[in-house]
C-alpha positions in Angstrom: -69.8 46.4 -0.1 -70.0 43.7 -2.4 -68.6 44.7 -6.4 -70.2 44.0 -9.5 -67.6 41.6 -11.3 -69.3 41.8 -14.3 -68.2 45.5 -15.0 -71.3 46.8 -16.1 -70.2 50.1 -17.1 -71.4 52.4 -20.5 -69.4 51.8 -23.2 -70.1 55.4 -23.9 -67.4 56.4 -21.7 -64.7 55.0 -24.2 -65.8 54.0 -27.3 -68.1 55.5 -28.6 -65.8 58.4 -27.7 -64.1 56.7 -30.1 -65.7 56.7 -32.5 -68.2 59.1 -32.4 -67.1 59.5 -36.6 -69.0 56.3 -36.9 -72.9 58.5 -36.9 -75.3 56.6 -38.7 -77.8 58.5 -41.2 -79.9 55.5 -41.3 -81.3 52.2 -39.2 -79.3 48.5 -39.0 -81.6 45.3 -39.3 -82.1 45.1 -35.3 -80.8 41.6 -35.5 -77.7 42.8 -37.5 -77.2 39.9 -39.9 -75.2 40.9 -42.6 -75.5 39.5 -46.0 -73.4 36.6 -47.3 -70.5 38.1 -49.5 -71.5 37.9 -53.3 -69.4 36.8 -56.0 -65.8 37.8 -56.1 -66.8 41.0 -53.4 -64.1 41.3 -50.7 -66.2 42.2 -47.8 -64.7 42.6 -44.4 -67.1 42.6 -41.5 -66.2 45.7 -38.1 -68.1 45.6 -35.3 -68.3 48.7 -33.6 -71.0 50.6 -31.2 -72.1 53.6 -33.9 -73.7 53.1 -37.0 -72.2 54.2 -40.2 -74.0 54.8 -44.1 -74.2 52.4 -46.7 -69.9 52.1 -47.5 -71.4 52.5 -51.6 -72.9 55.7 -50.8 -71.5 58.6 -52.0 -70.8 61.2 -49.2 -69.2 64.4 -49.7 -69.5 64.5 -45.3 -67.4 61.8 -44.7 -65.6 61.7 -41.3 -62.1 61.5 -40.3 -62.4 57.6 -39.5 -64.8 56.9 -42.7 -61.8 58.5 -45.1 -59.4 56.2 -43.4 -61.3 53.6 -43.9 -62.2 54.5 -47.5 -58.2 54.9 -48.5 -57.7 50.5 -47.4 -61.3 50.1 -49.3 -59.6 51.1 -52.9 -55.9 50.1 -51.3 -57.0 46.6 -51.5 -60.5 46.4 -53.1 -61.7 45.2 -49.7 -65.8 46.6 -48.6 -65.8 47.2 -45.2 -69.1 46.3 -43.9 -70.6 47.7 -40.4 -72.3 45.5 -37.8 -73.3 47.6 -35.0 -74.2 47.4 -31.4 -77.5 49.3 -30.1 -78.6 49.3 -26.9 -82.0 48.7 -27.7 -81.7 44.9 -29.9 -79.4 43.9 -27.1 -81.5 44.6 -24.2 -79.6 45.0 -20.7 -76.0 43.9 -22.4 -73.3 46.3 -22.3 -71.5 47.4 -25.3 -68.7 44.6 -23.7 -70.5 41.7 -23.6 -71.8 41.7 -26.8 -68.1 41.9 -28.0 -67.0 39.3 -25.9 -69.7 37.5 -27.2 -69.1 38.0 -30.5 -65.4 37.7 -30.7 -65.3 34.3 -29.0 -67.6 32.5 -31.5 -65.3 34.1 -34.5 -68.8 36.5 -35.6 -66.6 39.4 -37.1 -63.1 40.3 -38.5 -62.4 44.4 -36.3 -63.9 45.1 -33.5 -63.7 48.4 -31.8 -62.6 47.6 -27.9 -62.6 49.4 -24.6 -60.1 48.6 -22.2 -61.2 45.7 -20.1 -62.4 43.6 -23.6 -58.8 43.9 -24.9 -57.9 43.2 -21.9 -59.7 40.0 -21.4 -60.3 38.4 -24.9 -55.9 38.8 -25.3 -55.4 36.9 -22.4 -58.0 34.2 -23.8 -56.4 34.1 -26.9 -59.3 35.6 -28.9 -57.3 38.6 -31.0 -54.3 38.8 -33.2 -51.0 39.7 -32.8 -50.4 43.5 -35.0 -46.9 43.9 -33.2 -46.0 42.5 -37.3 -47.6 45.0 -38.8 -45.7 48.3 -40.4 -48.1 50.2 -38.7 -47.0 49.3 -35.3 -43.4 49.9 -35.7 -44.1 53.5 -35.8 -47.1 53.7 -32.1 -46.0 55.7 -29.3 -44.4 53.1 -26.3 -48.2 54.1 -24.4 -49.9 52.3 -27.2 -47.7 49.2 -26.9 -47.3 49.3 -22.9 -51.5 50.1 -22.6 -52.6 47.3 -25.6 -49.8 43.9 -25.2 -51.3 41.2 -23.6 -48.8 38.5 -22.6 -46.0 39.8 -25.2 -49.0 40.6 -27.8 -49.8 43.3 -29.6 -54.0 43.3 -29.4 -55.1 46.3 -30.4 -53.5 50.0 -32.2 -56.1 53.0 -31.7 -56.8 56.1 -34.4 -56.3 58.5 -31.4 -55.3 58.8 -27.9 -58.2 59.7 -25.8 -56.1 62.0 -22.9 -58.3 63.4 -20.0 -57.9 66.1 -18.1 -59.1 69.7 -15.6 -60.2 72.1 -17.7 -60.0 75.4 -15.8 -61.6 78.7 -16.5 -58.5 81.3 -16.3 -60.6 84.0 -15.6 -62.0 83.0 -12.2 -59.1 81.9 -11.6 -57.1 85.1 -12.3 -59.7 86.8 -10.5 -58.4 85.2 -7.0 -55.0 85.3 -7.4 -54.8 81.9 -8.2 -52.1 79.8 -9.8 -52.9 76.6 -11.2 -52.9 73.7 -9.1 -50.0 71.2 -9.7 -50.4 68.8 -6.4 -53.2 68.1 -4.7 -52.3 70.4 -1.9 -52.5 73.0 -4.3 -55.8 71.5 -5.8 -57.8 72.1 -2.2 -56.2 75.5 -1.6 -57.9 76.1 -4.9 -61.1 75.1 -3.8 -61.1 76.7 -0.3 -60.3 79.7 -1.9 -63.4 79.5 -4.2 -65.5 78.2 -2.0 -65.1 81.1 0.7 -65.7 83.6 -2.4 -69.5 82.1 -3.1 -68.6 79.3 -5.7 -70.0 77.2 -3.4 -68.9 73.8 -5.8 -66.1 74.4 -7.1 -66.1 71.4 -8.9 -68.3 70.3 -11.6 -68.3 66.7 -11.3 -70.6 63.5 -12.9 -70.8 59.2 -12.3 -67.9 58.4 -15.5 -64.9 60.7 -14.9 -63.4 61.3 -11.2 -61.0 58.1 -11.5 -59.1 60.5 -13.3 -58.5 62.2 -9.9 -57.6 58.7 -8.5 -55.1 57.6 -11.7 -53.2 60.5 -11.6 -52.2 59.9 -7.9 -52.2 55.8 -7.7 -49.9 55.7 -10.8 -47.7 59.0 -10.6 -44.7 57.1 -9.3 -45.5 53.9 -11.3 -45.5 55.1 -15.5 -42.7 58.0 -14.2 -40.8 56.6 -11.5 -38.5 54.4 -14.0 -39.9 51.2 -12.7 -43.0 50.4 -14.4 -42.6 46.9 -15.6 -40.9 45.8 -12.3 -44.3 47.4 -10.2 -46.9 46.1 -12.7 -45.5 42.5 -12.5 -45.0 42.6 -8.4 -49.0 43.5 -8.6 -49.6 40.5 -10.9 -48.2 38.4 -9.0 -50.1 39.6 -5.6 -46.3 40.8 -3.9 -47.8 44.6 -4.4 -51.3 45.7 -3.7 -53.7 47.3 -6.6 -55.8 49.3 -3.5 -52.1 50.6 -2.0 -52.1 52.4 -4.9 -55.5 53.2 -5.0 -55.4 54.8 -1.1 -54.0 57.9 -1.6 -56.6 58.7 -4.7 -59.9 58.2 -2.3 -58.8 59.0 0.2 -58.5 62.5 -2.0 -61.9 62.2 -3.1 -63.0 62.2 0.2 -61.5 64.8 1.2 -63.8 66.7 -1.6 -66.9 65.5 -0.9 -66.6 65.4 3.0 -65.1 69.9 2.2 -68.7 69.9 -0.1 -66.3 70.9 -3.0 -67.4 68.1 -5.2 -71.2 66.9 -4.6 -71.4 63.4 -4.3 -75.4 62.9 -4.4 -75.3 64.7 -7.7 -72.3 63.2 -9.2 -74.0 60.0 -9.0 -76.6 60.7 -10.9 -74.9 62.9 -13.5 -73.9 62.3 -17.2 -70.9 63.2 -18.9 -70.8 67.0 -20.2 -74.9 67.1 -19.8 -75.1 68.0 -16.2 -71.6 69.6 -15.2 -71.8 71.6 -18.6 -74.4 74.4 -18.2 -72.4 75.9 -14.9 -69.4 76.3 -16.7 -69.8 77.7 -19.6 -71.9 80.0 -17.7 -68.9 81.1 -15.6 -70.0 79.7 -12.0 -68.4 76.5 -12.4 -64.3 77.4 -12.5 -63.1 73.2 -13.1 -65.0 70.4 -14.9 -62.9 67.5 -16.3 -63.5 66.1 -19.7 -61.4 64.0 -22.8 -58.9 65.8 -25.4 -61.9 66.1 -28.2 -64.0 68.2 -25.7 -61.9 71.0 -26.5 -62.4 70.7 -29.9 -66.0 71.0 -30.7 -68.9 74.0 -29.8 -71.1 70.9 -28.3 -69.1 70.4 -25.6 -66.1 73.2 -24.8 -64.6 74.5 -27.7 -66.7 77.8 -27.4 -66.2 79.3 -24.3 -66.8 83.0 -23.2 -63.9 82.9 -21.2 -60.3 82.2 -21.3 -60.0 78.1 -20.6 -57.5 75.8 -20.1 -57.0 72.5 -20.1 -54.0 70.8 -17.5 -53.4 67.2 -16.5 -54.8 66.2 -12.6 -53.3 67.0 -9.6 -50.5 64.6 -8.4 -47.8 64.2 -6.5 -45.5 64.6 -9.6 -47.0 67.5 -10.9 -50.0 67.9 -13.6 -50.9 64.9 -14.8 -52.8 63.8 -17.9 -54.5 60.3 -17.9 -54.6 58.3 -20.6 -57.2 55.1 -21.2 -56.9 53.3 -25.0 -59.6 51.2 -26.7 -58.2 50.1 -30.2 -59.3 48.4 -33.4 -58.3 44.6 -32.5 -58.9 41.2 -35.5 -60.4 38.2 -34.1 -58.2 35.3 -33.8 -59.9 33.3 -35.9 -61.5 35.8 -38.0 -63.2 34.2 -41.2 -61.4 37.4 -43.4 -58.6 37.5 -41.3 -56.3 38.4 -44.2 -57.7 41.3 -45.1 -58.6 42.8 -41.4 -55.1 43.0 -40.7 -53.9 44.6 -44.1 -57.3 46.8 -43.4 -55.9 47.8 -40.2 -52.5 48.0 -41.0 -53.6 50.4 -43.9 -56.1 52.6 -41.3 -53.2 52.7 -38.4 -50.6 54.2 -41.1 -48.7 57.0 -40.7 -50.2 58.5 -43.7 -53.6 57.8 -42.9 -53.6 58.8 -39.1 -52.2 61.7 -40.3 -55.3 62.3 -42.1 -57.5 61.2 -39.2 -55.6 63.2 -36.7 -56.1 66.7 -38.5 -59.3 66.3 -39.3 -60.5 65.6 -35.6 -57.0 67.5 -34.2 -56.2 64.2 -32.0 -53.4 63.5 -30.5 -52.2 60.4 -32.4 -50.9 56.7 -31.6 -47.8 57.0 -34.1 -44.7 59.0 -32.6 -44.3 60.2 -35.7 -47.6 62.4 -36.8 -48.0 65.7 -34.7 -50.6 67.5 -34.9 -51.3 71.6 -34.2 -53.5 71.7 -30.7 -55.9 74.3 -29.7 -54.2 76.8 -27.5 -56.5 75.4 -25.0 -54.8 72.2 -25.2 -51.6 73.0 -24.5 -50.8 72.9 -21.2 -52.1 69.2 -21.4 -50.2 68.3 -25.0 -46.2 69.7 -23.5 -46.8 67.3 -20.9 -47.7 64.5 -22.9 -45.0 65.6 -25.1 -43.0 65.6 -22.5 -43.5 61.5 -21.3 -45.1 62.5 -18.6 -48.6 61.0 -18.2 -50.3 57.9 -16.0 -52.4 55.1 -18.3 -56.0 54.8 -17.1 -56.2 51.6 -19.0 -53.2 48.4 -19.1 -53.9 45.3 -20.8 -50.5 44.1 -19.2 -52.6 44.7 -15.9 -54.4 41.3 -14.0 -56.9 43.3 -13.0 -58.6 46.1 -15.3 -58.3 49.6 -14.7 -61.2 51.8 -15.9 -64.2 50.4 -15.4 -63.9 48.5 -12.8 -62.6 52.0 -10.7 -64.8 53.4 -12.7 -68.0 52.0 -10.6 -65.4 51.7 -7.2 -65.6 55.7 -7.3 -69.5 55.5 -7.5 -69.5 53.5 -4.9 -68.3 56.3 -2.7 -69.8 58.7 -4.6 -73.1 56.4 -2.8 -72.0 56.4 0.8 -69.2 53.5 0.6 -66.4 54.4 2.7 -62.5 54.2 1.6 -62.1 51.0 3.5 -64.4 49.0 1.6 -63.9 50.8 -1.5 -60.5 49.5 -1.0 -61.6 46.0 0.4 -63.4 45.8 -3.5 -60.1 45.8 -5.3 -58.5 43.7 -3.0 -61.3 41.2 -4.0 -60.3 41.7 -7.9 -56.9 40.8 -7.8 -57.7 38.2 -5.8 -59.7 36.7 -8.1 -57.4 37.7 -10.5 -54.8 35.7 -8.7 -56.6 32.7 -8.9 -57.5 32.5 -12.6 -55.4 29.9 -14.3 
């Protein structure tokens, strides 16, 4: 099986989730051209996946991200100018590809980056080291681990994106099932559901099945007290990613073989859009989604049954999976000094408190705690205990989230587990040959 090294996966997986608050009320110039600075007007140019209204326009319904930007603009006397990716303007180029090109050519000051772009640009020296910012002193260890490249903190998010299993607790109670902790528990729950007429117990899509893989692959790596040494062994080639990934892929293959997941349906299904209706209707007991989906009525924030969000099954119990986006500053940005100051304010505890309370999300600051909705408490409890795995880690020489997503799709399309493991070996071998 040939693996597409360009990682042409949709930016909607992650970066767009992190900036839904930047949604637009107007259309940008299709060439994304911004007028030069006017006289003494100070600007910072942000490149992001989605548009925003004119920053000078009065808007009483400013969103969480807008509110934090307003704090920085007022404090610094600087205006954030939004330069925006739109698929129709870039034809077949993904958001990640466009970000790489723009950052390498110093076209913007601030960027909202997906994990693979953080790793690539950080390794190339195209991003500023943010570790000297005051806000960096307050970050959770998970942020430092995920977004540090070659000893430099190159990206800081405004929220921690956590994925979990969304469970119809009423259906579990109906059949006397405890919530699963291990892969074996999970398989037993699926068996009982299927024997009671629920033909396909898991609602799946083509984006998020890698969460099962990460939970099983890295449960020990991130929770066994030897994280850095294991990552160094992977980066040196002493250890193989395929050895870590194999149990998760074998587990997915078992779910497919037993009919607990409809692989052909998942392969062509968009997230929530496909599996959501059956889950909300009480026909499917299990789906997977990100934290914010439990907060919005357009996803799973309003159900007619008791819903709980738990971690994915692993050898260490229910395991949250947490990939990272991040705001980054171009190493040679035209307005680098103002961009750094603006980012320091946007990611300060004061701003993150506003952001987190508005969106009800996990803050990257260890000092900011937000009361979550009851459905999220099981997942949040594990995270607060420090139990989780990272779905992205800039310290790993092989990008994780996007590559694993694509290789899982190959499994859904009929590739064998061995073929999928060969794809990971190819990626690792390519990384080992990099200068």
